[in-house]
C-alpha positions as a printed Julia matrix, in Angstrom:
741×3 Matrix{Float64}:
   4.54    7.21    7.65
   7.77    5.52    6.65
   6.42    2.49    4.88
   8.02   -0.7     3.62
   5.43   -2.6     1.52
   5.56   -2.29   -2.27
   2.94   -0.34   -4.27
   2.71   -0.05   -8.06
   3.63    3.62   -8.08
   5.53    5.05  -11.02
   9.25    5.71  -10.76
  10.77    8.66  -12.6
  14.51    8.71  -12.33
  17.77   10.53  -12.9
  20.89    8.76  -11.73
  22.94   10.85   -9.34
  25.2     7.91   -8.5
  25.56    6.15  -11.86
  29.36    5.74  -11.63
  29.04    4.12   -8.19
  26.28    1.78   -9.37
  28.34    0.77  -12.37
  31.28   -0.01  -10.1
  29.14   -2.17   -7.83
  27.67   -4.08  -10.73
  31.1    -4.74  -12.17
  32.38   -6.27   -8.94
  29.32   -8.1    -7.58
  27.42   -9.22  -10.63
  24.79  -11.95  -10.39
  27.03  -13.94  -12.75
  29.84  -14.33  -10.21
  30.48  -17.9    -8.99
  29.75  -16.84   -5.42
  26.59  -18.71   -4.31
  24.51  -16.36   -2.21
  21.08  -17.97   -2.18
  19.49  -21.33   -2.83
  17.52  -21.77   -6.03
  15.94  -25.12   -6.83
  12.49  -26.52   -7.71
  11.62  -27.05   -4.04
  12.91  -23.67   -2.8
  11.06  -20.37   -3.13
  13.98  -18.14   -4.07
  14.25  -14.44   -4.95
  14.25  -15.51   -8.59
  10.86  -17.15   -8.04
   9.56  -14.09   -6.2
  10.55  -11.77   -9.05
   8.92  -14.0   -11.68
   5.78  -14.97   -9.77
   2.43  -13.68  -11.13
   1.43  -10.41   -9.43
  -2.36  -10.19   -9.36
  -4.12   -6.96   -8.54
  -7.53   -6.92   -6.89
 -10.67   -8.41   -8.42
 -13.51   -6.24   -9.72
 -16.94   -7.84  -10.06
 -19.61   -6.73  -12.5
 -22.94   -5.42  -11.16
 -24.62   -8.82  -11.49
 -21.81  -10.4    -9.51
 -21.38  -13.32  -11.91
 -18.07  -12.23  -13.49
 -14.91  -10.76  -12.05
 -11.77   -9.46  -13.74
  -8.29   -9.22  -12.26
  -5.27   -7.38  -13.71
  -2.17   -9.6   -13.53
   1.43   -8.85  -14.4
   4.31  -11.3   -14.65
   7.98  -10.63  -15.23
  10.39  -12.98  -16.98
  14.11  -12.63  -16.36
  14.96  -14.3   -19.66
  13.12  -11.7   -21.74
  13.46   -8.89  -19.2
   9.81   -8.21  -19.91
   6.81   -7.54  -17.69
   3.72   -8.97  -19.39
   0.29   -7.7   -18.38
  -3.15   -9.2   -18.87
  -6.73   -9.14  -17.63
  -8.03  -12.43  -16.27
 -11.82  -12.85  -16.39
 -13.43  -15.54  -14.22
 -16.96  -16.68  -13.49
 -18.33  -16.37   -9.97
 -21.32  -18.71  -10.16
 -20.01  -21.53  -12.36
 -16.76  -23.43  -12.81
 -16.43  -22.62  -16.5
 -12.93  -21.94  -17.77
 -11.59  -18.42  -17.2
 -10.21  -16.36  -20.06
  -7.15  -14.16  -20.4
  -7.03  -10.89  -22.36
  -3.39   -9.85  -22.95
  -2.52   -6.18  -22.55
   0.4    -5.64  -24.88
   0.54   -1.94  -24.0
  -0.81   -2.14  -20.46
  -3.76    0.05  -19.55
  -6.7    -0.07  -17.16
 -10.08   -1.81  -17.27
 -13.53   -1.23  -15.8
 -17.03   -2.63  -16.36
 -19.4    -0.86  -18.74
 -22.17   -3.39  -18.19
 -22.46   -7.02  -17.1
 -20.98   -8.3   -20.35
 -18.74   -5.45  -21.5
 -15.36   -4.35  -20.25
 -13.78   -1.01  -21.06
 -10.05   -0.91  -21.72
  -8.22    2.42  -21.49
  -4.73    2.38  -23.0
  -2.15    4.96  -24.07
  -1.38    4.78  -27.8
   0.4     6.85  -30.42
   3.73    8.57  -30.88
   5.28   10.62  -28.07
   3.86   13.88  -29.41
   0.41   12.52  -30.2
   0.13    9.94  -27.45
  -3.31    9.78  -25.83
  -5.55    7.44  -23.9
  -7.89    5.5   -26.2
 -10.95    3.72  -24.87
 -12.18    0.36  -26.18
 -15.17   -1.88  -25.44
 -14.52   -5.6   -25.01
 -17.51   -7.95  -25.21
 -17.47  -10.99  -22.93
 -19.55  -14.02  -23.88
 -20.59  -16.58  -21.26
 -21.44  -20.12  -22.41
 -22.0   -23.13  -20.18
 -20.15  -25.46  -20.19
 -17.89  -24.11  -22.97
 -16.58  -21.23  -20.91
 -15.89  -17.57  -21.48
 -14.9   -16.02  -24.77
 -14.23  -12.65  -26.37
 -16.18  -13.07  -29.62
 -15.52   -9.66  -31.15
 -12.56   -7.41  -31.71
 -12.36   -4.51  -29.24
 -14.56   -1.62  -30.35
 -12.98    1.84  -30.27
 -15.16    4.09  -28.12
 -13.28    7.36  -28.06
 -10.16    9.25  -27.18
  -9.04   11.42  -24.25
  -7.1    14.65  -24.78
  -4.06   13.38  -22.82
  -2.09   10.21  -22.18
  -2.5    10.44  -18.41
  -6.25    9.92  -17.78
  -6.66    7.27  -15.07
  -8.76    6.06  -12.08
 -12.01    5.42  -13.97
 -15.39    5.12  -12.26
 -18.49    4.66  -14.41
 -22.13    5.39  -13.55
 -24.13    3.29  -16.02
 -27.48    4.82  -15.09
 -26.21    8.38  -15.54
 -24.13    7.46  -18.58
 -21.23    9.4   -17.07
 -17.59    8.39  -16.71
 -15.6    10.06  -13.92
 -11.81    9.92  -13.98
  -8.73   11.79  -12.8
  -6.06   13.56  -14.78
  -3.3    16.12  -14.31
  -3.95   19.68  -15.45
  -2.16   23.0   -15.26
  -3.39   25.99  -13.27
  -6.05   26.82  -15.88
  -7.74   23.46  -15.19
  -8.35   22.83  -18.89
  -7.88   19.23  -19.96
  -7.75   20.03  -23.66
  -4.92   22.52  -23.12
  -2.66   20.16  -21.19
  -0.46   19.26  -24.15
  -0.1    22.9   -25.16
   0.76   23.86  -21.59
   3.16   20.93  -21.29
   5.02   22.08  -24.37
   5.26   25.63  -23.06
   6.65   24.33  -19.75
   9.23   22.12  -21.44
  10.33   24.99  -23.67
  10.53   27.6   -20.91
  14.26   28.01  -21.49
  15.57   26.84  -18.14
  15.28   23.82  -15.87
  14.43   25.59  -12.62
  11.59   24.62  -10.29
  10.48   27.51   -8.1
   8.33   27.15   -4.97
   6.51   29.47   -2.63
   4.95   26.67   -0.55
   5.34   23.01    0.3
   5.26   20.36   -1.11
   8.24   21.11   -3.31
   8.88   17.4    -3.73
   6.76   14.46   -2.64
   7.58   10.75   -2.3
   9.8    10.4    -5.39
   8.91   13.39   -7.59
   9.73   17.07   -7.71
   6.33   18.76   -7.87
   5.77   20.4   -11.24
   3.12   22.77  -12.58
   0.32   20.17  -12.78
  -2.07   18.86  -10.13
  -4.64   16.02  -10.2
  -8.32   16.81  -10.7
 -11.57   14.92  -11.28
 -13.41   15.07  -14.61
 -16.69   13.78  -15.94
 -17.62   12.99  -19.53
 -20.59   11.39  -21.28
 -20.22    7.66  -22.0
 -23.23    5.8   -23.31
 -24.47    3.05  -25.6
 -26.36    4.13  -28.7
 -29.36    2.58  -30.4
 -26.94    0.83  -32.75
 -25.44   -1.01  -29.79
 -22.15    0.85  -29.97
 -20.56    2.75  -27.12
 -19.49    6.36  -27.58
 -17.36    8.72  -25.5
 -18.33   12.4   -25.38
 -15.98   15.26  -26.11
 -16.98   17.66  -23.32
 -14.66   16.97  -20.4
 -15.91   18.8   -17.29
 -13.43   19.64  -14.54
 -15.5    19.03  -11.4
 -12.94   20.75   -9.14
 -12.11   23.79  -11.26
 -11.38   27.01   -9.32
 -11.66   25.2    -5.95
  -7.97   24.6    -5.1
  -9.03   20.98   -4.5
  -6.78   18.24   -5.79
  -7.97   14.64   -5.98
  -6.99   11.88   -5.75
  -4.69   12.79   -2.87
  -1.05   12.23   -3.75
   1.11   10.25   -3.67
  -0.96    7.06   -3.36
  -4.58    8.11   -3.89
  -6.63    6.4    -6.59
 -10.21    5.28   -7.07
 -10.44    4.79   -3.3
 -10.36    8.59   -2.93
 -13.71    9.15   -4.68
 -16.96    7.45   -5.57
 -19.84    8.1    -7.98
 -23.6     7.74   -7.7
 -26.14    8.35  -10.46
 -26.14   12.06   -9.65
 -23.05   13.0    -7.65
 -19.37   12.48   -6.97
 -17.98   12.31   -3.44
 -14.27   12.81   -2.82
 -11.59   13.53   -0.25
  -8.95   16.23   -0.64
  -6.36   17.96    1.5
  -7.79   21.01    3.26
  -7.18   23.82    0.75
  -6.47   26.41    3.46
  -3.71   24.55    5.32
  -0.02   24.05    4.47
   0.03   20.53    3.09
   3.44   19.39    4.3
   2.68   19.79    8.01
  -1.06   19.08    8.08
  -2.91   15.83    7.39
  -6.43   17.24    7.44
  -8.54   16.1     4.51
 -12.13   17.18    3.9
 -14.99   15.33    2.23
 -16.91   17.1    -0.54
 -19.83   16.23   -2.78
 -20.37   17.68   -6.24
 -22.92   17.29   -9.02
 -21.71   14.65  -11.49
 -22.25   17.06  -14.4
 -20.39   19.88  -12.64
 -23.51   22.06  -12.49
 -22.73   23.36   -9.0
 -19.7    24.03   -6.83
 -18.62   21.26   -4.43
 -20.21   21.23   -0.97
 -18.25   20.16    2.1
 -19.73   17.36    4.19
 -17.12   17.37    6.95
 -17.03   20.05    9.61
 -15.11   21.06   12.72
 -11.71   19.79   13.73
 -10.54   16.48   12.35
  -7.61   14.83   10.65
  -7.41   12.81    7.46
 -10.41   11.26    5.75
 -10.3     8.26    3.43
 -12.4     5.82    1.39
 -15.58    7.87    0.7
 -18.4     5.72   -0.75
 -22.1     6.02   -1.57
 -24.67    3.45   -0.6
 -26.64    1.71   -3.36
 -29.53    4.17   -3.22
 -27.2     7.15   -3.26
 -28.91    8.79   -0.29
 -26.15    8.01    2.23
 -22.38    8.23    2.16
 -19.67    6.81    4.4
 -15.97    7.41    4.92
 -13.24    6.95    7.51
 -12.15    9.89    9.61
  -9.26   10.51   11.99
  -9.66   12.88   14.92
  -6.21   14.47   14.99
  -4.72   16.69   12.33
  -1.02   15.94   11.98
  -1.27   12.29   13.07
  -1.62   10.03   10.04
  -1.93    6.85   12.12
  -4.71    7.96   14.43
  -7.72    5.64   14.79
  -9.81    5.7    11.6
 -13.5     5.75   12.53
 -16.42    4.91   10.26
 -18.63    7.95    9.6
 -22.05    7.82    7.9
 -23.69   10.87    6.38
 -27.43   10.94    5.58
 -27.57   13.18    2.51
 -31.33   13.7     2.73
 -31.46   14.58    6.42
 -28.08   16.35    6.48
 -27.02   14.35    9.55
 -23.56   12.9    10.16
 -22.73   10.3    12.82
 -19.87    8.0    13.81
 -20.62    4.29   13.86
 -17.42    2.85   15.39
 -16.64    5.36   18.13
 -16.31    2.58   20.71
 -14.32    0.1    18.61
 -10.56    0.13   19.16
  -9.48   -0.62   15.6
  -9.03    1.43   12.44
 -11.5     0.94    9.61
 -10.02    0.49    6.12
 -12.13    0.18    2.98
 -15.94    0.4     3.15
 -18.87   -0.98    1.13
 -22.62   -0.99    1.69
 -24.65   -4.17    1.26
 -26.77   -4.41   -1.86
 -29.89   -3.56    0.19
 -28.09   -0.8     2.19
 -29.04   -2.43    5.5
 -25.47   -3.46    6.34
 -22.08   -1.84    5.97
 -18.98   -3.99    5.41
 -15.44   -2.85    6.04
 -11.89   -4.12    6.39
  -9.65   -3.63    9.43
  -6.31   -4.86   10.64
  -6.89   -6.95   13.77
  -4.17   -9.02   15.44
  -2.0    -9.09   12.3
  -4.82  -10.09    9.96
  -6.7    -7.92    7.48
 -10.24   -9.01    8.32
 -13.7    -8.2     6.97
 -16.3    -7.0     9.48
 -19.9    -5.87    9.22
 -22.36   -3.74   11.16
 -26.07   -3.12   10.59
 -26.87    0.43    9.49
 -29.09    2.12   12.1
 -31.84    4.62   11.53
 -30.32    8.04   11.11
 -30.18    9.91   14.46
 -32.09   13.15   14.86
 -28.9    15.21   14.92
 -25.23   14.92   14.01
 -23.05   13.25   16.63
 -19.61   11.68   16.96
 -21.06    9.36   19.61
 -24.75    8.73   18.89
 -26.94    6.8    21.3
 -27.18    3.46   19.51
 -28.64    0.22   20.79
 -26.34   -2.76   21.36
 -27.1    -4.43   18.02
 -25.42   -1.53   16.2
 -22.26   -1.8    18.27
 -21.57   -5.53   18.06
 -19.3    -6.15   15.12
 -19.54   -9.33   13.09
 -16.18  -10.81   12.08
 -16.68  -12.37    8.66
 -13.12  -13.43    7.75
 -10.3   -14.19   10.15
  -7.27  -15.15    8.06
  -5.09  -13.48    5.48
  -5.42   -9.88    4.36
  -8.68   -8.92    2.62
  -9.24   -6.02    0.23
 -11.54   -4.83   -2.58
 -14.76   -5.88   -0.83
 -17.78   -5.78   -3.16
 -21.19   -6.85   -1.86
 -23.55   -8.17   -4.51
 -27.14   -9.43   -4.52
 -28.37  -12.57   -2.74
 -26.09  -12.18    0.27
 -22.81  -12.5    -1.63
 -19.58  -10.57   -1.28
 -16.65  -10.72   -3.69
 -13.26   -9.84   -2.24
  -9.52  -10.26   -2.76
  -7.21  -11.85   -0.2
  -3.5   -12.57    0.14
  -1.57  -14.33    2.89
   1.97  -15.14    3.96
   1.84  -18.09    1.55
   0.06  -16.63   -1.47
  -0.32  -13.39   -3.43
  -3.78  -12.04   -4.24
  -6.61  -14.34   -5.21
 -10.32  -13.62   -5.56
 -12.9   -15.18   -3.24
 -16.66  -15.03   -2.83
 -18.61  -15.18    0.44
 -22.09  -16.68    0.26
 -24.92  -16.76    2.75
 -24.36  -13.39    4.39
 -28.13  -13.04    4.83
 -28.35  -16.34    6.68
 -27.44  -17.31   10.23
 -24.1   -18.92   10.86
 -20.68  -18.44    9.3
 -20.86  -17.62    5.58
 -19.25  -20.03    3.14
 -16.03  -18.9     1.44
 -15.19  -20.07   -2.07
 -11.89  -19.4    -3.82
 -12.34  -18.32   -7.44
  -8.76  -17.89   -8.66
  -5.42  -19.57   -8.01
  -2.91  -17.42   -9.83
   0.26  -18.67   -8.13
  -0.85  -22.13   -7.04
   1.08  -24.09   -9.68
   4.24  -22.04   -9.24
   4.16  -22.48   -5.45
   3.0   -26.1    -5.4
   6.42  -27.58   -4.62
   7.71  -24.75   -2.42
   6.29  -25.67    1.02
   5.88  -22.11    2.25
   5.38  -21.63    5.97
   2.03  -20.21    7.11
   3.76  -18.62   10.07
   3.2   -19.31   13.77
   1.86  -16.68   16.17
   3.58  -16.2    19.49
   2.75  -13.83   22.33
   4.86  -12.56   25.18
   4.83   -9.88   27.86
   6.48   -6.74   26.55
   6.96   -3.19   27.8
   4.73   -2.07   30.67
   3.23   -5.57   30.94
   1.53   -5.35   27.53
   0.9    -8.49   25.48
   2.98   -8.3    22.3
   2.59  -10.38   19.15
   5.16  -11.94   16.87
   5.44  -14.27   13.89
   7.88  -17.13   13.57
   8.5   -18.75   10.19
  10.47  -21.97    9.94
  12.74  -23.01    7.09
  12.18  -26.21    5.08
  13.56  -29.21    6.92
  13.07  -27.69   10.37
  12.76  -30.42   13.01
  12.15  -29.99   16.69
  15.03  -30.87   18.97
  17.93  -30.13   16.6
  19.77  -27.75   18.87
  21.42  -24.69   17.36
  20.71  -26.01   13.89
  19.45  -22.84   12.2
  20.61  -19.26   11.79
  17.99  -16.74   12.84
  16.88  -13.45   11.31
  15.05  -10.68   13.16
  12.98   -8.68   10.65
  11.86   -5.24   11.86
   8.93   -3.59   10.11
   8.58    0.02    9.0
   6.01    2.67    9.64
   6.63    2.66   12.56
   2.84    2.49   12.72
   2.59   -0.66   10.64
   2.61   -4.4    11.24
   3.83   -7.74   10.02
   0.56   -9.22    8.82
  -0.68  -12.45    7.31
  -0.21  -10.87    3.89
   1.91  -11.33    0.79
   4.73   -8.92   -0.02
   6.77   -8.57   -3.17
   9.42   -6.72   -1.16
   9.92   -7.98    2.37
   8.62  -11.47    1.82
   9.29  -13.37    5.03
   9.05  -16.75    3.33
  11.88  -15.86    0.96
  14.13  -15.45    4.02
  12.81  -18.64    5.62
  13.34  -20.61    2.41
  17.0   -19.59    2.44
  17.45  -21.45    5.72
  16.71  -18.79    8.33
  14.3   -19.04   11.22
  12.52  -15.74   10.72
  11.31  -13.74   13.72
   8.97  -10.84   12.93
   7.75   -9.02   16.03
   4.96   -6.42   16.16
   6.32   -4.16   18.92
   4.9    -0.99   20.46
   3.74    1.27   17.64
   2.31   -1.56   15.55
  -1.21   -1.32   14.19
  -4.07   -3.75   14.77
  -3.56   -4.18   18.52
  -5.41   -1.14   19.84
  -4.87    2.58   19.35
  -3.08    3.08   22.67
  -0.5     0.48   21.63
  -0.02    2.28   18.3
   0.23    5.75   19.86
   2.73    4.64   22.51
   5.68    4.87   20.13
   5.38    8.63   19.62
   8.4    10.43   21.15
   9.71    7.02   22.23
  11.2     5.44   19.13
  14.16    3.93   20.96
  12.25    3.1    24.13
   9.3     0.72   24.54
   9.63   -0.85   21.05
  13.1    -2.07   21.97
  11.95   -3.45   25.3
   9.47   -5.46   23.22
  12.08   -6.56   20.7
  14.49   -7.67   23.44
  11.81   -9.6    25.31
  10.45  -11.15   22.13
  13.96  -12.15   21.11
  14.53  -13.76   24.49
  11.2   -15.59   24.17
  12.3   -17.11   20.87
  15.74  -18.14   22.15
  14.19  -19.66   25.29
  11.48  -21.58   23.44
  13.21  -22.61   20.22
  16.48  -24.4    21.01
  16.82  -25.15   17.3
  17.86  -21.51   16.8
  21.57  -20.74   16.87
  22.06  -17.37   18.66
  25.65  -17.3    17.45
  24.4   -17.01   13.88
  21.84  -14.26   14.45
  21.32  -11.38   12.0
  18.78   -8.58   11.65
  17.33   -6.48    8.85
  14.85   -3.66    8.53
  13.68   -0.84    6.29
  12.37    2.65    6.98
  11.61    2.69   10.73
  13.07   -0.81   10.65
  16.21    0.81    9.25
  16.14    3.28   12.14
  15.92    0.28   14.46
  19.0    -1.26   12.86
  20.93    1.99   13.37
  19.65    2.18   16.95
  20.72   -1.39   17.69
  24.18   -0.55   16.3
  24.62    2.1    18.98
  23.32   -0.01   21.85
  25.33   -3.23   22.28
  23.94   -3.43   25.82
  20.68   -4.69   24.32
  22.44   -8.03   24.03
  21.18   -9.14   20.64
  24.72  -10.04   19.57
  23.86   -9.88   15.88
  26.67  -10.91   13.58
  25.44   -8.7    10.71
  22.86   -6.02   10.03
  21.0    -4.77    6.96
  19.63   -1.21    6.91
  17.4    -0.22    4.0
  16.36    3.45    3.68
  16.77    3.9     7.42
  16.72    7.09    9.51
  20.23    8.07   10.61
  20.14   11.76   11.6
  16.79   12.63   13.12
  17.3    16.36   13.52
  18.35   16.78    9.89
  15.41   14.62    8.87
  13.02   16.99   10.59
  13.98   19.55    7.97
  14.57   17.35    4.9
  11.64   14.93    4.75
   8.76   15.68    2.4
   5.91   15.11    4.88
   6.9    17.31    7.79
   3.81   16.4     9.81
   5.27   12.97   10.37
   8.39   14.19   12.13
   6.5    16.86   14.07
   4.17   14.27   15.58
   6.64   11.45   16.13
   9.43   13.56   17.64
   7.39   15.95   19.76
   7.45   19.05   17.6
   9.51   20.86   15.01
  13.23   20.07   15.24
  14.16   23.41   16.83
  11.48   23.24   19.54
  12.47   22.29   23.12
  10.49   19.05   23.41
  11.74   17.78   20.03
  15.28   18.71   21.02
  14.94   16.56   24.15
  13.62   13.58   22.18
  16.29   13.96   19.5
  19.04   14.03   22.11
  17.67   10.84   23.6
  16.75    8.8    20.52
  18.74   10.01   17.51
  21.02    7.19   16.24
  23.63    9.72   15.14
  24.41   10.45   18.81
  25.61    6.89   19.42
  27.85    6.24   16.42
  30.85    5.89   18.72
  29.51    2.44   19.68
  28.93    1.13   16.15
  30.84   -2.1    15.55
  28.6    -4.68   13.83
  29.14   -5.38   10.09
  26.36   -3.61    8.19
  24.96   -3.43    4.68
  23.4    -0.05    3.88
  20.9     0.24    1.0
  19.21    3.43   -0.18
  17.21    4.79   -3.11
  18.24    8.14   -4.56
  14.63    9.07   -5.24
  13.58    8.5    -1.65
  12.32   11.9    -0.52
  10.68   10.49    2.61
  14.11    9.55    3.97
  16.7    11.23    1.72
  19.65    9.17    0.52
  22.09   11.2     2.62
  20.85    9.19    5.63
  22.21    6.04    4.03
  25.38    7.7     2.81
  25.98    9.23    6.24
  25.59    5.89    7.98
  27.98    4.28    5.49
  30.57    7.03    6.01
  30.33    6.54    9.79
  30.88    2.8     9.44
  33.79    3.23    7.05
  35.57    5.77    9.24
  35.12    3.56   12.28
  36.63    0.62   10.39
  33.44   -1.47   10.63
  32.95   -3.92    7.73
  30.3    -2.26    5.59
  28.9    -1.94    2.1
  26.71    0.71    0.45
  24.22   -0.14   -2.29
  22.58    2.81   -4.0
  19.66    2.51   -6.41
  19.62    5.82   -8.33
  16.17    5.18   -9.86
  14.33    3.8    -6.8
  12.3     5.57   -4.13
  11.54    4.38   -0.58
  10.92    0.94   -2.1
  12.66   -1.17   -4.73
  10.15   -1.66   -7.53
  12.17   -2.57  -10.61
  12.3    -6.35  -11.01
  16.0    -6.52  -11.83
  16.76   -4.14   -8.97
  14.75   -6.38   -6.66
  16.86   -9.36   -7.65
  20.02   -7.31   -7.11
  18.68   -6.24   -3.71
  18.15   -9.86   -2.67
  21.55  -10.82   -4.0
  23.28   -8.17   -1.9
  21.2    -8.92    1.21
  21.73  -12.68    1.14
  25.38  -12.28    0.25
  25.85  -10.09    3.31
  23.79  -12.18    5.72
  25.29  -15.44    4.51
  28.83  -14.14    4.94
  28.32  -13.6     8.66
  25.72  -16.24    9.59
  27.21  -19.31    7.96
  29.04  -21.9    10.06
């Protein structure tokens, strides 16, 4: 999938276009007198976005009375990204506490009053992950405190241990790390040194992936390890020294790259369950992932729980008792956006069954209730990331993808209906802790109460990380609109209004059409640090964000309908949605219309360029990391399965050739005439930078006003804070030049 939201993935970079970047910076610096965007106390500007607190998701302790949240915040003045752990109480209003992380790191609960902090320390040669215990004291009404200095627990052999999951009852910590072919964690540094001193710089490959997302694949792969972690009679925690590779000699690699983390595995008191790419299939053109279970001590080889033909699997979890497991499973190998169904596996009876076979949405993250009688899960539904629940039925007599279940096990209960929920954690007494963002706020932690009672459960907000910073900004919650799109289907869109918008002021406001990526994605009621729709609205644009054919959360048939039709039905939807806005909002000035998109949205910008008959009449376009030459892309992208599915086959096959001829933007360059800003990251291996360079060269040779911005150290997203500000500067400079009166 060509995705546009931002994730905290690492960026490793060499600058292939450093001279060009230096030239751009010297001529279009942020210090030039040219005013390109508004910045004042009552406007949410790109400067505010870059410096706003960025909370992660909340993690509750087992008792459910405390929750911690990692938060980072960048300051332009210091050019520094400060990180901290915020600890808040769930059951009382006592004052939260902040634990600064001068060197970053990760945290997890050891017990109800002790946090573990894993952090890389030491010189480059001796750098390793050290583990500390942090005691949390709860006093009412005084608040929370950290009465003692962090206690050193132990040290890992490398500086790359991550994704920690702790089983307190077993006294075992499970984590992931990168190891060489021998699978030995304690030999990683020795093997690293041998690799670095091999005498050349060549990477040699006999199979895909040779590069993935933003990294050339080296000699190491991720694996899961377990190690003893327990509290002694003296009250001190201690980390063992025997690190067991649970996946050794299996050709299994977990978490699944490039974005897998703790959501790719779970631990019980006795076992670890995980998902991994099928070890027998070429990874670049297959999406099939299998689920395995392995003894937490590594005393036996992993056992596969999945069987037969299927696609990807995600989010494996145990229930509280550890006798059942659940995960999401797609039917089709090669289609990463197929419907994700909820599968339950009874480990005692060796029976597997699908619980959501008849529900036309894709399940996201999963969690069992504290008593194991209910399963909660997230799902995108009508542009919201909602929480749903289903009762867990008695295990059927035999495995089935469509078991005979009574009606009560097929009627879903919608628990939340706004925003975008994540990190759901059921706790005792009918409570559920979760994290939620929206179009007007980044992540905050909430608790649901009364899930065991009849009626709608009460929702209480526990944190307000950005409330003070956003208090004067008047962000727009967004308005839903619906219209009839391609083939008579109902299509959804968002409209966000700028500050000062008043009904009846004809042709008052410039208008921006934002086109999302994926293409199997959606504009949701969710916060984004990248394509933040309110940032555009706050700069004086009426923002139109349509969820056309291919979008998720509106039924699987609607999602699937974009395959082999990238330039077809989605653009019928975009044209009709655009007409709906112009017909119903006279305040919009169609003579000051602009459009922007990234990834598939960038493809859409290139497609619009070649089709003036669509009648959008945009005065300027912005294309970020957009597809330009489809046939070339079928060979050059890292995840080949994506092209093969979306374009009807491999690029040399007859059906794909037909689709390419019909829908490749490169075939319509002779009609390009709209001024366009092209932006691309050199480390984008999903859509290589030559797509952006090629589009820019076409525009230049046709004499179309155009500008190319290259970020040598960015991937498919722009993650660096200063780069983000530069991105916004260039975008608003370009849009403002052509949309101003």
